[in-house]
N, C-alpha and C positions, 0 to 999 in steps of 0.2 A: 729619776725624773721628777722635777718639782715645778712649782708655779713660776719658777724663773723662765720656763719654756713658754712664754707668752709673747705674742706679737703685740708690741706696744705702738699704737698709732701715733701720729704726730702730736706732740704736746703731752704724751703719756709719761708717767713715771711709776716707780714701784715703791710702796710704803709698807713696811712690816710684811714683806713677802707677798703683798696683794697689789695687783695693778690698779691704779687710780688714774683719773684724767680730769684735769681742769679744762672745761670747755666753755666758750662764750656763745650763748644762743643769740638769735637775732634780737631778742629783747635786751640783750646786754647783761643778762643775769648770769653770773658764773656759778656752776654747780659742779660738785664732785660726783661723778657718775657711778663709780664701781668701788666696792662691792655693794654699795647701798648708800653710803656716804652721808647718812644723817643720823642724828642721835635723838632718841625719844627718852625723856627723863624716866628712869626706872623707879620702881617702888617695891617695897617688900610685899610678899604674899599676905602678910598679916594686914597690911594697909589695904590691899585689895579686899580682903575679907571684910574689914570694917566698912569699906565703901559699899560692899555688896549688900549690907544690911539696909541700905536705903534704896536698893534697886539695882538692876544690872543693865548692861548695854541694851538699848532698845532693839526690838526685832519682832518677828512674827512667830517665834518658837520653832521654826523649821531647822533642819540641819544646815541649810544654806545660810539662814540668819545667824546661826551660832558661829559660822565660820566667816562671816562678813567682816571686812576691815572697817573700823570706825572712821567717820568722816573727818574727825579731828586729828588724825595722824597725817602729817604732811606727806605728799607724794612728789618727789623730785622728778625732773624730766627723765624719760626712759632712756636707758642705755641699751644698746643692742650688743649682746654677747654671743660669740660663736665658738663652739667647741669643734675643732677641725680634725679630720683624719682619725675618726673614732669609731669603735664598734658600739652599736646601739641596741639595747634590748627593747623589742617592740611588743612584748607580751606573748609572742609566738616563737620567738627565736632571736638570734643575734645577726644583725646585718651591718655592713660597713657603710658609713656615710662620710662624705667629704666635709660636710658642715651641718651642724645642728644649732640653730639659733633660738635665743629667748630674750625676753625683755627683763631688765633688772629694776629693782627699787620701787615697788614690787611689780611683778609682771607674769606674763604667760609664755608658753612655747609659741614660736612663730615660724613662718616659712623662712628658708635660707635667704640671707641678704648679701648683696654684692659688697657692701661696705660696712661691716659691723664696726662698732666702736672699740671692741676688745676681742681679740682672738686668743684662744687657749689651745695649744697643741695637745690633742688627745692620743697621740701615737702610743700604742701598747696598753690602752685603757678601754674600759667599757662604761658607757653612760647608761644608768638605770634610773627608773622613776624613784622618787623619795619613798622610803620604806614606811609601812603602816603597822603599828603595834596595836592589835585589836582588843587587848585587854591589859590594862595597867591599874595600879593602885597608887596614884601620885601623892595622895595624902597631903596636898598643898605644900610639898617639899620645895624650898626655894631653889634647889639645884636640879629638880626633875626635868624640866623642859630643855634647859641648856644641855643636860647630859644626853637626852634623847637626840637632840640635833647634832651633837658632836659625833654620834655614831650613825648618822644618815637616816635617822627616824624622823620623818617630817609630819606625821599624823599620829596622834595617840587617842585611844578610846578608853576612858576610865569607867569601869563598870563596878567599882567598889567604893569610891570616896563619897562622902556626904554631899548634900546640896550646897552647903556653905563652902566646902572645899572646892566643889565644882565651879562655883561662881568666882572664887579667887583665882583659880587656874585659868578660867576662860579669859579673865582680864589680863593675866600675865601673858597668855598666848597671843594677844593682840599686839604685843610689842614686836618690832622687827626681829628677824632671825629666830623666832620661836616657833616650834611646831604647832599645827592646828590641834585643838583640844576639844573633845566631845565627851559627854558623860551622861550617866543614868540618874545621878542625884542620890541614889540609895539602892539597896537591894530589898525586894519584897520577900518575906519569909515568915515562918512560924516561930513561936517561942522556943521550940526545940532547935531549930536551925540557927537561931540567934545565939545560942549558948553552947553549941557543940558542933562537931563535924571536922573534916580534914582541913578545911580552908578558912583563913581568917577574914571574916566579914565584919568590918568595923561599923558599918552604917546600915544595919538591917532594920527595916520598918516592919513591925509585926502586924499581920492581918489574920483573922480567924474565920471569916465567912466570905462568900462571893461578893456580897454587897460591900463589905469593907475593902476588898480588893479593888472593886470598881471605883469606889470613892478615892482611894489612894492614888490610883492611876490618874484620875481627873486632877487631883492636887499636883501630881508630879509634872504634868504637861503644861500647867498654867504658870503664870508669874507668881512668885519670883524664881521658881526652880527651873521651869522649862527644860525638862529632861529631853535629851536627844533620843534616848532609847529607854525601854523598860526592861529591867533585869530582875529575874525571879528565880529563887532557889527551888529546884525540883527534887533535890535529895530528900530522903526519908530517914527518920520521922520528920514530917513536914506538912506542907499544904496538901489538902485532899484534892482529888481530881476535879471536883466542881469549882473549887477556888482557883486552881491553876487555869482552868478553861475560862473562867470569868475574867481573870487578869489579862489573859491573852486577847480575849474578845474586846476588852476595854481599850487595850493598847492599839489594836487594829482600827477600832472605831475612831481613834484620834490620829490615825495615820502614822503610828509609831511601830517600829519593829519590836517584837517580843523575843527576849533572849533568856534562855534557861541555863542555870548552872546545874550540871549533872555529872557527878563523879561515881555514880553507881549504875550498874547495868539496868536495874529496874527503873531508875530515874530517866534513862533514855526511853524506855517504854512509855513512861508518863509524859515526856516532852512530845513524843510523836502523837499520842492521843490528844493532848491539849492543843496542838496546832502551832507550836512555836516556830519562829523563823530561823533562829540561830541557837545552837547549844555550845556552851563553853565547858572545857574540861572533858576528859574521857574516863571511862570506868577503870578502877584499880581493884575492884572487889570480885571481878569475874568476867567471862567473855560476853560479848554482845550477841543477842539472838539474831540469826540470819534474817528473819522476817523483819525485825526492827531496822536493820541496816538497809534492807530493800525499801522499807517505808520512807526512811530519810532520803534516799535517792529519788524516789517517785514524787515526794512532796517538795523536793528542792530545799530541804533544811540544810543549812551550812553548819560546819563545825569548827570551833577554835580550840584545838586540843590543849593548849597551854601546857606543853610537856615539861617545861622548866619547873612550873609550879607543881604539877602532878608528881614529878620525880622527887622534888624536895619533900612534899607532904607524905608520900608513900614510904619514905625512908626513915620517918620519925619513929622513935621508940613507942609512942602512944598510938600507933596505927597498926596493930596486929591484923593479919589477914589481907593486908593490902600488898599488891604486887605490881610494880611498875611494868613488868612484862605484859600484863593485861592491857595497859595503856598503849604500849607500842603495837600490840596485836590489833587493838580496836582501830587505831589510825590506819593501819595497813588494810584492814577489812573495809573501812569506810571509803578509803581512797580507791581501792580496787572496784568498789561498787559505783564509783562516779560521784560520790558526795563531795561537794566543794569544801576544800580545806583552807582555812585562813590562819595566819601566824599571829599568835599572842602570847604574852609571857606572865601576866599578873605581876610585873615588876613592881617591887615595893622596897621600902627602906624602914627597917625596925632597929631597935637598940641591939638585939641579940642575933638577928638573922636578916638576910636580904636576898633579893633577886635584883641585881644592879640595873638601873635605868640605862637603856640604850644598848649597851654591849650584850645584854641577855637576849636580845632579839636575834643576834647572830648565833648564839647558842641554840636558840629555838629552831632556827633554820637547819642547823646541823642535826638536831634530834629528829626533825621531820624527815630528813634524808635517811637517817638510820631506820625510820619507820617504813621506808619503801618509796617515798616520793622521789620522782626524778628531779634533777637539779633544775630543770625547766619549771616544773610544777612547784618546787620549793620557792623559787623566785616569784612566780605568779602568786603564791600564797601570801606574800608580803607586799604585793603591788596591785595588779589589776583585779584579782579575785576579791579581796576585801573592799576595794573601791566599788565594785558592783554589788557585793552582798550588803554593805552598809550604806548604800545609796550616796556614795561620794563621787558623783559623776564628773567632777571637775578635776580629777587626779587619777593616778594609778597607771597611766600610760603616757608616753611622750608623744603628744600629738598637738598640732596647731590649735590654739584656743584653750588648752588646758593649763593648769597652774604649772609654773616652772619650779616644781619640787623635784630636784634632780641630785643624783649622786654619781660622781666620777670615781671609779675604782681602778686600781692597777690589776691587770689580768682579765680573765674571762670567767665569770661565775658559772657558766654552763659546763665548763670542764673542770673547774676548781672552785667549789662553793666557798671556800675560805677567802676568795677574792672580795667578797662583800665586806670583809674586815679591813681590807687594804684601801682605805678611803683617801683619795688624793684631795678632793674638794667636794663640797655639798652646797646646794642652794635651796632656800625656802622662798617660794614666790619670786625667784630670781635674785634674792639677796644672799650673798656669800656668808657662810657661817664657819666658825672655828670647828675644826674636826680633830678627832683623836684616832690614833692607831696604837694597838698594844705594842710594847717595846720590842718583842720578838718579831712581830710582823713589820714594824718600822725598820728594824735592822735588815730584814730580808729585802725589803723594797730598796733601801739605800744601797745595799750590796749589788743590786742588779742595775742601778742607775748608771 
């Protein structure tokens, strides 16, 4: 089944496998309505970085401002697109709908319309919200955002890259068809964590005292950095409890979520004591204490296990005493206690090693399944749960008024999790994007068509 199975209304045609329609509005202006139909001149990430030295796109520093679409990007007349006869993941399960409509170029999910401009037959497919990767290291790669989009990832949260890299990627993300991009601007840590540890942090800002931590948080939330989140290394040797607590309190005072990186069991204890909102990574050095797990559940602390990254780090020759089995056990323990689990990968690209952008999130979902999450909760971990945890209230579910960040996949993910890889089409704010399927998956889909 391909995009040839679309209902083409009067005047419609198909170009490059994508339906388009030339329509004349009452004003007499002809517009191409689908899949977005307009070009915004692109520029290199490096150009964005240079531009960022003179300031970034205006806003109030909030998550909403970071995701706002600039006024200088043209907005064509809206096309109404309907996916018909499709199974829909609503965050609680899958239900069949006769029609799910949304606006294009860019737009939101809307109520069903009797006369949509474009209809796509969704028979045999499931419509899911755009996927969210809750921890990446984009490193201002010129291919990062398009790679995420190609695998159905419509929102990325960068908790590793520097402030200059954040600004460059924010600008890139404001182009049509690109995922939303949020970032922390750097990682707070000590001199010890800046030079050692399992995980590669390229942009560690060193603090030594509670007052230094407070000053740095103030710097991060102001122009020109305007961090969306505050990320702090809790691993030891590292920041003392007083400095961790001061950084968390400063983040909360400015309305920001405080995120801890913790790959050690005692770092989880420290994160609980300091009052963090979110913890990334899971311990590879030993089991979690039951009282700590219970504390996470009671305080509502969410966890982004980043199993792809933890698995890669724990298998290195320079990491004796680390066992990926501890990580799997920790996820299972946290999940069973009712702790909210979010999907994140720490996707990055280096000369000698990589966790690939986009496709690695599907690897992460399968690792979460192996750790004991049900397919329902695995899918929630990449959609509605992180939308709630990271305060992205305009996405994560398919509801009227929310962003039309959507992924149409072959099959049913609740019975076969690998269906998330069989992407037929994806939209970011209603604009169709080019998608990828692995060769083996593509052959399987084409064989069933």
